[in-house]
C-alpha positions, 0 to 999 in steps of 0.5 A, a space after each residue: 505547512 505549505 509543503 503539506 498543503 501542496 501534497 494534500 491537493 493530490 490526495 484521493 481522500 481530499 478529492 473535491 476539496 478546494 485548495 483554499 479550503 484545505 487549511 481549515 479542513 486539516 485543522 478540523 481533522 486535527 491533522 498532524 504531519 510526521 516524518 519517518 526514516 526507512 525502517 522506522 515504526 510508524 504505528 505499532 501492532 496493537 495500537 488503537 487506530 483512532 487516527 488514520 494515516 495518509 502517506 504524503 511522500 514515500 512508502 510504508 508497509 503493513 506488516 504482521 508478525 506472529 508470536 514465533 517471529 514469523 513475518 508477512 507483508 500484507 500490503 504496501 501503501 504508496 504516496 496518496 494512500 491511507 493506512 489504519 482507515 479499515 481498523 478505524 472504521 471497524 468495531 475493533 480499532 486496535 491494529 493487528 499489524 504494524 506499519 513500517 516505513 519502507 522508505 523515508 516517508 512523510 505521513 499525515 495523521 487524521 482524527 478518524 471520527 472527524 473524517 467520518 462524521 458530519 462537521 459540527 461547524 458546518 464545514 462544507 469541504 467536510 462533506 466530500 470525505 465520507 463519499 471519498 472514504 467509501 471509494 478508497 475502502 472499495 479499492 482496498 477490497 479489490 486490492 486484497 482480492 488481487 493479492 488472494 489471486 496471487 497467493 492461490 498459485 500452487 507453486 512459487 513460479 505461479 505466484 511470482 508470475 501472477 504478481 509480476 503480471 499485475 505489476 506490468 498491467 498497472 504500469 501499462 506494459 513493460 518495463 515496470 517497477 516492483 516496489 519490494 526488495 527480494 526479502 520484502 517480496 518473499 514476505 508479501 507472497 508468503 514465500 521463502 526468500 531462497 526459493 523466490 531467488 531461485 525462481 527469479 533466476 530460472 525465469 531470467 535464464 529461460 528468457 521469461 523475465 528481464 531486469 535492468 536498472 531496477 525495472 522488469 520486463 515480462 516476455 509474455 510471448 515466450 510464455 505462450 504454451 509454456 508450463 508456468 506451473 513447472 
């Protein structure tokens, strides 16, 4: 429990909550911590999301699979971020996606209704949560808009360079990490893996992209005047 409390102190959902108030608040929210191995299902498609999840350690992905086996990664959820909150806040709380552990992960599940509603016991720490939730949902809306920008690219190259540019911006420059394997990145950008691999190799050969020890660098100056849709 001490480990969970220490990790919760840096979670945006609990911003403004004093450390000494966290134990009582977590009890009020019926919080339960669970560990998951990489590749394990955290939440199944169709599950009723009356308990949102907070990733305390590791990373999970929200994955959509259609009736014919098609698979797309809709989002990746890092430590400190939430999943299931959007469905829990909607009129249709049953999830359209599965949540899969992308790495070994520690997840805290919370009663969504108790997060959103005023505390019946007058818990002062509770008053921060609805305001924090509004900010978190707004950030998710912005993130989905960013993804739509990537997907609007007319070619594999344009989608890939758009996504890599975002990764570089979020890291503050080169080098930057990419939180996906090649297959996962293909699923995220709705691309064929072999086509993605071919384009990555072309970008490296042309000097537009470098990779070393799992870190990437975009040679932006080399892109000036370059046909990135080719």
